[in-house]
C-alpha positions in Angstrom: 0.0 0.0 0.0 1.6 3.3 -1.1 0.6 6.1 1.2 1.2 9.8 0.8 3.3 11.4 3.5 1.2 13.1 6.1 1.0 16.9 5.9 1.6 16.9 9.6 4.9 15.0 9.4 7.9 16.1 11.4 11.5 15.7 10.4 13.5 12.8 12.0 15.7 14.0 14.9 19.5 13.5 14.8 19.6 10.6 17.5 23.2 9.8 18.1 24.6 6.4 18.8 23.6 5.3 22.2 26.3 3.5 24.2 25.4 -0.1 24.8 22.7 -0.2 22.0 23.3 -1.6 18.5 20.3 -1.6 16.1 20.2 -3.7 12.9 17.6 -4.5 10.3 16.8 -7.3 7.8 14.1 -8.5 5.5 12.1 -11.4 6.6 9.4 -11.1 3.9 6.3 -11.2 6.1 4.5 -9.3 3.3 5.0 -8.9 -0.4 6.9 -5.6 -0.1 10.4 -4.6 -1.1 11.7 -3.3 2.3 13.1 -4.5 5.5 10.6 -5.8 7.9 12.5 -7.1 10.9 14.4 -5.0 13.5 17.0 -6.4 15.8 18.4 -4.3 18.6 21.1 -5.8 20.9 21.7 -4.1 24.3 24.6 -4.5 26.5 24.8 -7.1 29.4 23.4 -5.4 32.6 20.7 -3.5 30.7 17.6 -2.9 32.7 14.1 -2.8 31.2 10.6 -1.5 31.9 7.4 -1.7 29.8 3.7 -0.8 29.4 1.3 -3.0 27.5 -2.1 -3.0 25.9 -5.1 -3.8 28.2 -6.9 -5.4 25.1 -7.9 -8.8 26.3 -7.3 -10.3 22.9 -3.7 -9.4 23.0 -0.8 -11.3 21.3 1.6 -13.8 22.7 4.3 -11.1 22.4 2.4 -8.9 24.9 1.7 -11.8 27.3 5.4 -12.9 27.4 6.5 -9.2 27.6 4.5 -8.7 30.7 6.2 -11.5 32.4 9.6 -10.6 31.2 9.6 -7.0 32.4 8.9 -8.2 35.9 12.4 -9.6 35.8 13.9 -6.3 34.8 16.7 -7.5 32.6 17.1 -7.3 28.8 19.8 -8.2 26.1 17.8 -7.8 22.8 14.6 -6.7 21.1 13.1 -8.1 17.9 10.3 -6.3 16.1 8.4 -8.0 13.3 6.4 -5.6 10.9 3.5 -6.9 8.7 2.1 -9.6 10.9 0.7 -8.8 14.4 0.7 -12.7 15.4 -2.4 -11.8 17.6 -5.2 -14.2 17.9 -3.0 -17.1 16.7 -3.1 -19.4 19.7 -0.3 -21.9 20.5 1.2 -21.5 17.0 1.8 -17.8 17.6 3.3 -18.3 21.1 5.6 -21.0 19.6 6.8 -18.6 17.0 7.7 -16.1 19.6 9.5 -18.6 21.8 11.4 -19.8 18.8 12.7 -16.3 18.1 13.6 -15.7 21.8 15.6 -19.1 21.9 17.3 -18.3 18.7 18.6 -14.9 19.9 19.4 -16.2 23.3 21.7 -18.8 21.8 23.4 -16.2 19.9 24.0 -13.9 22.8 24.4 -16.6 25.4 21.7 -15.1 27.6 18.4 -16.3 29.0 15.3 -16.3 26.5 13.5 -14.1 29.1 16.0 -11.3 28.2 14.9 -11.3 24.6 11.7 -9.1 23.9 9.6 -9.6 20.8 7.0 -7.4 19.3 4.9 -7.9 16.1 2.6 -5.5 14.2 0.3 -6.0 11.3 -2.6 -8.1 10.3 -4.5 -9.9 13.1 -5.2 -13.7 12.9 -2.4 -14.9 10.8 0.3 -16.9 12.7 3.8 -15.5 12.3 5.7 -17.9 9.8 8.5 -19.4 11.8 10.7 -20.1 8.8 10.6 -16.5 7.6 11.1 -15.2 11.3 14.1 -17.5 11.9 15.7 -16.5 8.4 15.0 -12.8 9.1 16.5 -13.0 12.6 19.7 -14.8 11.3 20.0 -12.2 8.6 19.7 -9.3 11.2 22.2 -11.0 13.6 24.8 -10.7 10.9 23.7 -7.3 9.5 25.7 -4.1 9.9 24.7 -1.6 12.4 21.9 0.7 11.1 20.8 4.3 11.8 18.0 5.0 14.1 15.9 6.4 11.2 16.4 3.1 9.4 15.2 1.2 12.5 12.1 3.5 12.7 11.2 2.9 9.1 11.6 -0.8 9.4 9.1 -1.1 12.4 6.3 0.8 10.5 3.2 -0.5 8.7 0.8 2.2 7.5 3.1 4.9 8.9 3.8 7.6 6.4 6.9 9.1 8.0 9.7 7.8 10.4 9.1 8.8 14.0 11.8 9.5 16.5 12.5 11.6 19.6 15.6 12.8 21.5 16.3 14.3 25.0 19.2 14.6 27.4 19.4 15.0 31.2 22.2 15.8 33.6 22.4 13.0 36.4 24.9 13.6 39.1 27.0 15.6 36.8 26.8 13.2 33.9 24.9 14.0 30.8 22.8 11.0 29.7 21.0 10.5 26.4 17.5 9.3 25.8 16.4 8.4 22.3 13.1 6.7 21.0 11.3 5.4 18.0 7.8 4.5 17.5 5.4 3.3 15.0 1.6 3.9 14.9 -1.0 5.5 12.6 -4.3 3.6 13.0 -6.0 1.5 15.7 -4.9 4.1 18.1 -6.7 4.6 21.5 -4.1 3.4 23.9 -5.4 2.1 27.3 -1.8 2.1 28.5 0.6 2.9 25.7 0.5 3.2 22.0 1.3 0.8 19.0 5.0 -0.2 19.3 7.5 2.3 20.9 11.0 1.7 22.2 13.1 4.1 24.3 16.8 3.6 24.8 19.1 5.5 27.2 22.7 5.1 28.3 21.8 6.1 31.9 22.2 3.6 34.8 18.7 3.1 36.2 17.3 0.5 38.5 14.5 -1.4 36.9 11.8 -0.4 39.5 12.6 3.3 39.1 12.7 3.0 35.3 9.3 1.3 35.4 8.0 4.2 37.7 9.3 6.8 35.2 7.8 5.2 32.2 4.5 4.4 33.8 4.1 8.1 35.0 5.1 9.4 31.6 2.7 7.0 29.9 -0.2 8.3 31.9 0.1 11.8 30.6 1.2 11.1 27.0 0.5 7.7 25.3 -2.7 7.3 27.3 -3.9 10.8 26.3 -3.9 10.3 22.5 -6.5 8.7 20.1 -6.9 8.4 16.4 -9.9 6.2 16.0 -11.0 5.0 19.4 -9.7 1.3 18.9 -7.1 -0.1 21.3 -4.6 -2.4 19.6 -3.9 -6.1 20.4 -0.2 -5.5 20.3 0.4 -2.0 22.0 3.8 -2.0 23.7 6.2 0.6 24.9 9.6 -0.7 26.3 12.4 1.4 27.8 15.9 0.0 28.0 18.7 1.5 30.2 22.2 0.3 29.4 24.1 2.0 32.3 27.0 2.9 29.9 26.9 6.6 30.7 28.6 5.9 34.0 26.3 7.7 36.4 25.6 6.4 39.8 22.4 4.2 39.3 19.1 6.0 39.8 17.0 4.1 42.2 14.5 6.7 43.4 13.4 10.4 43.2 15.8 11.0 46.1 18.8 10.5 43.9 20.6 13.4 42.3 19.4 14.0 38.7 16.3 11.7 39.1 13.9 14.5 38.5 15.8 15.6 35.3 15.9 12.1 34.1 12.1 11.4 34.7 11.4 14.8 32.9 13.4 13.7 30.0 11.7 10.3 29.7 8.3 12.2 29.8 9.6 14.6 27.1 10.5 11.8 24.8 7.2 10.0 25.4 5.3 13.2 24.7 7.2 13.7 21.4 6.5 10.2 20.3 2.8 10.4 21.3 2.3 13.5 19.3 4.1 12.0 16.2 1.5 9.0 16.3 -1.3 11.5 16.2 0.3 13.6 13.5 0.5 10.4 11.4 -3.1 9.4 12.1 -4.4 7.6 9.1 -5.7 10.1 6.7 -5.1 12.9 9.1 -4.9 16.6 8.0 -5.2 18.4 11.3 -3.4 17.9 14.7 -6.0 18.6 17.5 -5.2 19.5 21.2 -8.2 19.4 23.6 -7.6 21.1 26.9 -10.2 20.4 29.6 -10.4 22.4 32.7 -12.9 22.9 35.6 -13.5 19.2 36.1 -14.2 17.4 39.4 -10.8 15.6 39.1 -7.9 15.2 36.6 -9.1 11.7 35.7 -12.7 13.0 35.0 -11.1 15.8 32.8 -9.2 13.2 30.8 -12.2 11.1 30.2 -14.2 14.1 29.0 -11.3 15.0 26.7 -11.1 11.6 25.3 -14.9 11.5 24.7 -14.5 14.7 22.6 -11.4 13.3 20.9 -13.1 10.0 19.9 -16.3 11.6 18.6 -16.7 11.2 14.8 -19.0 14.1 14.7 -16.4 16.3 16.4 -13.5 15.0 14.2 -15.4 15.2 10.9 -16.5 18.8 11.8 -12.8 19.7 12.3 -12.0 17.9 8.9 -14.7 20.1 7.2 -13.4 23.3 9.1 -16.9 23.7 10.4 -17.1 25.8 13.6 -19.8 23.6 15.1 -19.2 23.9 18.8 -22.5 22.2 19.5 -20.8 18.8 18.7 -18.3 19.5 21.5 -21.3 20.1 23.9 -22.8 16.7 22.8 -19.5 14.9 23.5 -19.1 16.4 26.9 -22.7 15.3 27.7 -22.2 11.7 26.7 -18.9 11.2 28.5 -20.6 9.9 31.6 -18.6 12.3 33.7 -19.9 15.2 36.0 -20.9 18.1 33.8 -23.5 20.9 34.1 -24.9 22.6 31.0 -25.2 25.9 32.9 -21.5 26.0 33.8 -20.1 24.7 30.5 -17.9 26.8 28.4 -16.5 26.0 24.8 -13.8 27.7 22.8 -11.7 27.1 19.6 -8.2 28.5 19.2 -8.5 30.8 22.2 -11.9 32.3 21.2 -14.9 31.4 23.4 -17.9 30.5 21.6 -20.2 29.8 24.6 -19.8 30.6 28.2 -21.6 29.1 31.2 -24.3 27.4 29.3 -25.1 30.1 26.7 -23.7 31.2 23.3 -21.8 34.5 23.8 -24.1 37.4 22.7 -21.1 39.0 20.8 -19.7 35.7 19.4 -17.9 36.3 16.2 -17.3 33.1 14.2 -14.7 34.6 11.9 -11.6 34.0 14.0 -12.8 30.5 14.8 -13.3 29.7 11.1 -9.9 31.1 10.4 -8.3 28.9 13.1 -10.0 25.8 11.8 -8.4 26.3 8.3 -5.0 25.7 10.0 -3.1 22.4 10.6 -2.9 22.9 14.4 -6.3 23.1 16.1 -7.1 23.6 19.8 -10.3 23.1 21.6 -10.9 24.6 25.0 -13.6 23.2 27.5 -14.2 24.6 30.9 -16.7 22.5 32.9 -16.8 25.0 35.7 -17.0 22.5 38.5 -13.7 22.1 40.1 -9.9 22.1 39.7 -9.5 19.0 37.5 -7.7 19.4 34.2 -6.2 17.3 31.4 -5.0 17.6 27.9 -5.5 15.0 25.3 -4.6 14.9 21.5 -6.2 13.5 18.4 -6.5 14.3 14.7 -9.5 14.8 12.3 -11.4 12.1 10.5 -11.2 12.2 6.7 -12.0 10.2 3.7 -8.4 9.0 3.8 -9.0 7.1 7.0 -11.8 5.0 5.2 -9.6 4.4 2.1 -6.7 3.2 4.0 -8.6 0.7 6.2 -10.9 -0.5 3.4 -7.7 -1.5 1.5 -5.7 -2.5 4.6 -5.2 -6.2 3.7 -4.9 -5.8 0.0 
């Protein structure tokens, strides 16, 4: 499937080599496409790992095994298959994953539990073991690749390569955090999003790494949506090699821990926004800020109700200043709301205040705002101090075309 580059695409950042991390790519041939579709990343002995995974109960064996593996906190490798999600494939799917884990473990002389596997693509087709094994073998012997090449290889319907970079000073040592992600459709993460991988040369205990990733996920990956559908394969993993030489971070009491956590959150936010910017068929990036809710959690749920509304998303696609659709979405969210305290705005211009259209409301600046690529919606519930920000994209004919043709 040839897809046009999203008009919301961002340039790939100059992610430098990260000490203790070696990415390689190969072609397994999971689909009839002339491109690499297997990514292998080797990480140094002693690397710690953390992860967040989908809550979709029809998840893949990769997710089931990954949940068990992150509890051990150690990693030596990552394998990502593109073109086949290996979800809803029963014992054959699990056998394929365990075969890959064993193959890499033999090569690296490590435990199979230290080899993480992810797969993305069509649901319900078992991952072909022969292609997987041949692809892994080719990747093991391939030269080191760039981060952009690795990002391109994990993609499916993505129209641009997605990466993020941040640094932090930890106890006088500068550490690097780089990440890549894939995702374009089936995006309504109930934990993380599609497939995302973060690598750092910092020394971080696995428990603290998990705390940082989970906190970042709550305000980033779990605050985006493209189409309201939570994937069977959603995974975000963070690997810390310890090669920067800093004193290991074990809690927020350690020097530089706050800076490291902020950098992890920054990378996650960048990656989450990139997924929305590549939403299937997307033409506009939408930020929805909800204030005045009874709690932050309630504000987030209201924001996602707006972000997942086809009527709101198509109105934005059509550049229609129909703020009544936002009112509808607030009312259906199932959260505390009062018509007579509700205010709605677009691009900094209030359309309605405390339950009534503004008497002097001028639609012209709102209409002008909606013609742009970056759209903001403001909602004040007028009930409390709760607030949240979520991100989505518009819903266009392009989304229908991509998904109607997905398996062809």
